[in-house]
N, C-alpha and C positions, 0 to 999 in steps of 0.2 A: 165934617169935611169942609174945609174953607172954600173950596172951589164952588162957585155959585151954580155950576151945571149939576152939581150933586147935592145941593142943599135940599133937604126934604125928599131925597130920592130913595126909592125902593129898587134894589138891584136884584135881578134874577140871575144867579150864577149858573151858567149852562155847562161849563167845562172847567176843570182844574186839574193840572198835572205839573210835573217838574218843569215843564217848559213855560208855564204861566197860567193865566186864567182868562176866560171869556164870559162876559155877562151883558145884561141888557137892563137899562132903566125901564121900568114897566109902569110908572105912574106919571109920566109927562107926555104931552102931545106936541106935535109940530103945528105950524099954521096950515099945513097941507091936508087936503081931503083925498079920499080914494079916487074921486073923479080926476083930480089933478094928476095923481100918479098914473092912473090908467091911460091918460092921454100921453104922458111922457114915455111910457113903455109900450104903448100900442096894444093893450088888451082891454077887453070889454069888462065892465063891472055891472053887477046887478043893480037895478034901480034903488033897491033898499039900502045899498051901501054907498051910493054916490057922495053923500055928505058926511060919511063917517070920517073921524079924525085918524090921521096917521100918527103913530107914536114915535117919540124920540128914544132911540135905543142907546145912544151914547155919542160921545164926541169923536170917535174913531170911524173913519170912512162913512161919513154922514150921507154920502150919495148912494150907499149900498143898502138894499132892502133885505129884511129878514122877516120870516113869517113864524110866529109862535102860535102853536095850536095844541089842543087836546087831541091825543091819539084817538082814533075811532076805527072800527072795522071798516066802515064805509070808505075812509080815505085809503086804507091799505088795499081793499078790493078794487078800488077805482084807479089805483096807481098803475102807470104804464109799466109794462114788464121790463122795458129797457131803461127805466128811470133808475140810475145808479146812485142817486142822492137820497138816502133815507133820512137825511138830516141828523141832528144831534139829539140823542135821547136826553131828556131833562126829567129826572125823577122817574116815577113809574108810569106817568100818564101824559106827559107832554113831550113835544119835539119842537125844535127850531130849525128852519131851513132857509138857505139864501137863494133857492131856485125860483125862477119865474113860473115854472110848471106847477109848483105847489101853490104859489100865489094865485095863479089862474083858476085852479080848482076851487079855491075859497071865494074868489071874487065873482065867479060865475054862479056858484051855488052856496050862498052863505048858510044854508040849512045844514051843511056838512058838519058844522060844529063851531064852537067859539074859536076865534083866532084874533091875532093882532098883527098888523103890519108895522114894522119898526124900521126907522132909518138910523143907521149907525150902530155901533156897539161900544162896550166898555172893555178895555183889555188891560192886563197886567203882565209884566215880565216875570221871569223866574223869581220866586219868593217875595215879589212885591206886594201881593195881596196879603200874604201871611204877615208881613212886616206892618202893613197898614192896619190890620186887625189888632196886632199886638200893641200898636201905639194908640189904639182907641178910635181910629178914624171910621171904622165900620162896626156895626153890631150884627153878628151873624144870627140867623134863626133857621129852623127847619123849613123845608119847602112846603108850601101850602097852595095847591092848585086852586082852591076856592078863593083865596086871597087874590090870586092872579086874575081869574076870570069872572068872579062874582062880586067883586068890590069895585065901586066907582073909583076912578083914578084920584080924585080929590080927597077921598077918604082912606086911601090905601096906606099912607104913611102912619096915620094915627092908628089904623086897624092893626098894622104890623107891630107897632110899639105896644099896643094893648095886649096882643098875644104874648108879649114878653113881660107883661106886668108893668109897663112903663107908660108915661104920658109925655107928649111933646113939652119941652121946657123943664122937665123934672130931672134932667141929667146934663152933664157936660161931656161932649165928645172931644177926644183928643187929650193930649197930656195936660196934667194939672200943673199948677204953679208950686212954688215953695215959699215957706214962711220964714 
């Protein structure tokens, strides 16, 4: 991808339909910390999270936050009964939600489980993602929650390529030339 915002990016595809697709860059951070965000939105953050980095989810609506988390029984049990945002199911074990209520649960009690706060998202219109994959702009792979939550951001791109049997610099992305 020639766009520098996506150079070396690992994208988690959260939703795909005939209307388009929704995804999140999961290996880049913003200059903001949880403490910065908590002040802006007026919620308390656990001391252990104050200096944690906020992730860059993508260039669309960068002012909007999303919480990516592993599903756990604790979160389901603690959920408010009138909370009608279950978030978007991602694979078998993850969800992403744009609600402050979900963010508050994690910021107050980080032991609930691994999570990421992301600003912005990546979006595609109808057939746009499929066209970009066909032209070689993206290399799809199966969802791997361990890659998402157990791999350092700076190692994620190489780790994702390694799972595909590739190494950075060993291939060309995009259309080739002609001789």
